[in-house]
N, C-alpha and C positions, 0 to 999 in steps of 0.2 A: 396611442403610444408609438414610440419610434421603432419598436421591434417588428421584424418581418418573419413570419413563420413560413418556411418553404415546405409545402406538403409533398413535394416531389423528392425531398432528401430522404436518405436511408435513416437518418437520425430522427427518432420520433418527435412529434411536436412538443410534448411535455419536456423533453430533454433540451430542445432548442430554447424554450422559454426559461427553463431553469438556468441555463448558462447565461442568457442575457441578464436576468435579474441578479444572479450571483456576481457577475462582472460589475454591475452598477452598484451593488452593495459594497464591494471591495474598493471601488473608485469613489465611494461616498456620495454617489448620486442619491441613494437612499441612506440617510444617516442613522446613527444609533437611536433606537426607540421610535423611529418614524414608521408610519403604517403603510403597508403595501396596498395598492389599489384592490378593490373588491374583486372577487372571482367573476362576478357578473359583468363588471365594467371591462375587465381584461378579455373575457370571452367575447363580448360584443365588438370590441375594437379590433381584435385580431382574427375574428371569424373562426374561433375554435370553441369546443365545448367547455362548460364549467368543470366537468370531470377532468379534462386535460389540464386546466389551470390548477385545480386542486392537487393533482398529482405532482405538478412542478413545485407547488408551495410545500407539499409534504416532504419532498426531497430536501428543500432548503431547511426545513425543520430538522430532518434527520441529521444533517451535517452541521447544525448549530448556527446557521446564518439568520434564521428567523424563528419566532415561536408563535404558536396559535393561542390567542386569549379568548376565552369563552364569551360569545356574543359581542366581541369587539373586532375580531379580524386577525390579521397576521402582522406582527411587528418585528422590526430588525433588532437583533440582539448581538450582532457582530460589530466589534469595534476594531478597526485597523490599528489603532494605537494602543490596544491592550498590551500589557506586559511591560516589564522594566520600569514600573512605576511604584505600585504599592506591594509591599511584601505580603505573601500569603501565610497565614498562621497555620502551619502544617499540623501542629499538635491538636488542632481542633478537628482534623479530618482523620477518622479512625478507619484503617484499612482492614481491620480484623474480620469484619463482616463481608468484605469485598473479595477476600482471597478466593481464587478459583481453584477448585480441585481438578485433578486430571480427568475425572469422570465427566465434569461439566464441559470439558473440551472435546469430548468424543462426539462424532457425527456418524450418520449412516454410512456404512462401508461402500466403497466403489464396487459395482456389481462384478463379482468374480467371473461370471459368464462372459461379460464384455471384455474383460482383461484377457481371458484365455483365448477368446476368438481373435483378438487383436494380435496376440503373440503368435498364433498359428499363421495369421495373414502376413506378419512381418517375416517369419521364417520362409514362407512360400515366395514372397515378393523379393526378398533380399538375398536369400540363399547363403552362399559362403561369405557374403559381405558382412554378416553379423559377427564374424570372427576376426574382422580387421581391427587394427588399433585405431582408436578415436583420435582425431586431431586434438591438439593440446587444449584448445578453448572449448571443445565440444563439437559434435557432429553438426554440419551445416544444416541438415534437415531439421534437427531439433531447435537450433537457434533461430531459424527462419520461422518455424511454427510458433515459438515463444514471442518473437517480434510481432507477428500479426495478431496473436492473442492479446498482447498488451495494448496494441493499438485499438482493437475492438472493445476491450473490456476495462482497461485501466487508464485510458487517455495518455499512455506513455508512448512517445515516438522516439525511436532510437535506431541506430544502424546495427546491423548484425555484428559488426566488429566490437560493439560495446557489450555484447552479451557473453558471459562466461559461465560454463556449466561446471558443477562440482558436486561431490557426494555429501550433500547436506549442509545445514547452516554452519555447524562448527568448523568444517573445512574452509568454508568461504570466509568466516571471521578471521581465520589465520591468514588467508590471502590478503585480506584488507589491511591487517597489521603490516605485512610485508610491503604492500603497495604504498602505504603512507609513510612507513618508517618507524622504527622503535623509539625514536627521539620525540615523537609527537605525544601530546597528552590527549587522552580520550575521555569523554564524559558519557556515563550511562545512567539509566533511570534507577531509582531506589524506592521500592524493591524492583527487581528485574528478573528476567529469566536467568537462572543460576549459571548456565553454561556460558553466557556472554562474559560475565566477570571471570569465570574460570579460564576461558581462553586468553583474555587479556593478561591475567595474572601469570599463566603459564608462558606467555610470550614475553614476559618481563618488560611490559610497558606501563607507563604511569597512567592512571585513570582516576577520575573523580566520580563519586556517587551523587547524583542530583535528585533531591526528594520529589516525589510525585504528589500532586494535589488531586482534587476531584476531576480536573479537566486537563491535566497534563503536567509537565515539569514546572516546578515553582519558578516564577519569573525572576525573583531576586537571585536564586541560585544559578540560573542560566546566565544572568547578567554578569555575575562575579566569577564565573568559572575561568580557570586558566586553560581550559581545553580548546583545541582548534578543530576537533572532530567530535560531533555529537551522534551517539548511537541511540536511536529511539525507535520504539514500536508505537506509532500513533494510534493504531486501532487495537483495542482490547489488549493492552500491555499485560503480559503474564508476570506474576500471578494475581495482580490486582483487578484486572478487567477494565482499567481506566482507558477511555478513548479520548484523545486530544480533541478539544473543540475546534471549530473553524478559526476562531480568533487565535487560539494557541498555535495551530499549525502555521498561520501566517507569522506569528512571533518567532517560531523556529526558523522560518525562511529569512526574516529580517536579521536574526542573529548571525546567520551563515553568510550574509552578503557583505561582510567586511573581514579584513585581516586574513585573507586566504583560508577561510574556514570551510569545512565540509560536513555534510550530514550523511550518516548511514541509516537508511530507512529500512527497518526490519518489518516487512509487511506480512507478518504472521497471521494466517487464517482470515484475512479481510474479505476473501471471496465469499465467506459465509455470513456476511452482514445481512441482517433481515431487511435492510433498506432495499427498495426496488432498484436502486442504482448502487454499484459498488462504491465503497468509500474513496474519496479523492486522495490522491497520493501527493506526497511532498515533491517527488520527482516531477510530476506534471505541473505542480504549482510554481516551482522554482524556474526563474528565467536566467539563472547564473551558471548553469552547467556545473553544479557542485554537489549533487546528490547521488549517492550510490544506492540503488534500489535492490533489495534482496528478498527472495522468496523461495519456498520449497514446495514439494508435492506430498509432504508427509501427512498433512491433514486432508487434502483434497482427494488423494488416491489411497495411499497407505504408508505408514511409517517404515514398512519393509522396503519400500522403493526409495532408496537413498539418493534422491536427485534434488538438487537445488540449483539456483542460478542467481547471478547478480548482473545488473546493468550499471556499468561504470560511466562516469561523465566522459563525453567525447574528448575533453582536454587531457584525460588520463590514459587514453587507449595506447598511445605510443609509449608512455612510461611503463604501463603494464606489460607490454610486449617485450620491452628492453629488460625489465627487472624480473618478470615472472613468466615470460612466454615459453620458457624451457620446461615448465612443469607439465607432466603428462596429465591428461584428463583422468579423473578418478572414477568415472562412471562408465560401465561397460557399454560398448557400441550397441549391443542388442537392446538394452534397456532404453537407450536414447531413441532408437528407432521406434520402439513400442510407444513411448510417450509422444513422440512426434505424430504417430498415426492416431493416437487417442485425441490429440488436439485437432489435427487436420480433419478427422472424420466427424467432429462435433460431439463425440461421446463424452469428452471431458467436460465441456460446458453444459451439456444436457444433465450430467450428474450434479453439477453445482447448482443449476437452476432447480432441479428436483428437491435438493436439500433445502434451499432457501425458501421455496414455496411451502415445504413442510414446516419449517421453523416459523414462518409468518402465520400459518394457520394455528400453530400451538400457542402463539403469543396473543391471539385475539381473545 
């Protein structure tokens, strides 16, 4: 095989192999329904264990690029040209059994003892500085911490200037409306998280509801929408629990690559995917600098901690500063320092990993 596994890299061997194969699937080196090489062959040619190969193949299965067929091997199910072709009969897909309750969305709480210890440390280390007004886009300490966290865990590489801190998703939705302008037409999933529609309605902007199918937004609806901005939750859209397949995510990217279109990626709770690798993001997949990535800490830490953030495209940083740079940050400085310390100390990621390990055990 042409792949080279660098065992001196910090990136684990299985992730290196996963990325190589994923790229070849997207580039049609491995075409739809073709069979991947056996684990034994890959293991021998690359000098890695079959367990490592199996781990990489399982990640590709988790994200919808391949599927395992009993006694046959692994076959490609990703089609780069999926979408905008055959209408999906939405009435055949019943969401009633899929609707997620709020209880199903609850996760083990972040340890209060760790949070209390971190708060005491921040007060001790920063002193009177916790009473200072935050910079408008958020404290540099938190924005840098989020930047490095996203690089390590989400494959998102952005400048600190692209990261904006705000008090929760609803506040950030409002900023997005102001950033793009009220004359734009937005598209949102149907059904979707109720507050998304409420914010757009309250902001008096035009929006279209695009029906969901079992693997994401209906292709015909996306093709025919008049919207120029797509607001989507690719992982476990609430309340249906639908996760967009790999083919569907690439369809969203293709849709956004023309006519000055943008995507708002609402990455709600994807950190708690039971996959051994976090879900791939549209922001990381896109090569056109046209995705706004949005996330909060309400699920990963506590809904009482009203802190969210968005990563805007580099091409919109100047526009954001000119139009919205005067807005004061809505998150207290003290809370921003606490969150930055939780991320920098590793406590935040340790909690996420504990929860994910627990969830994987429960699913066995």
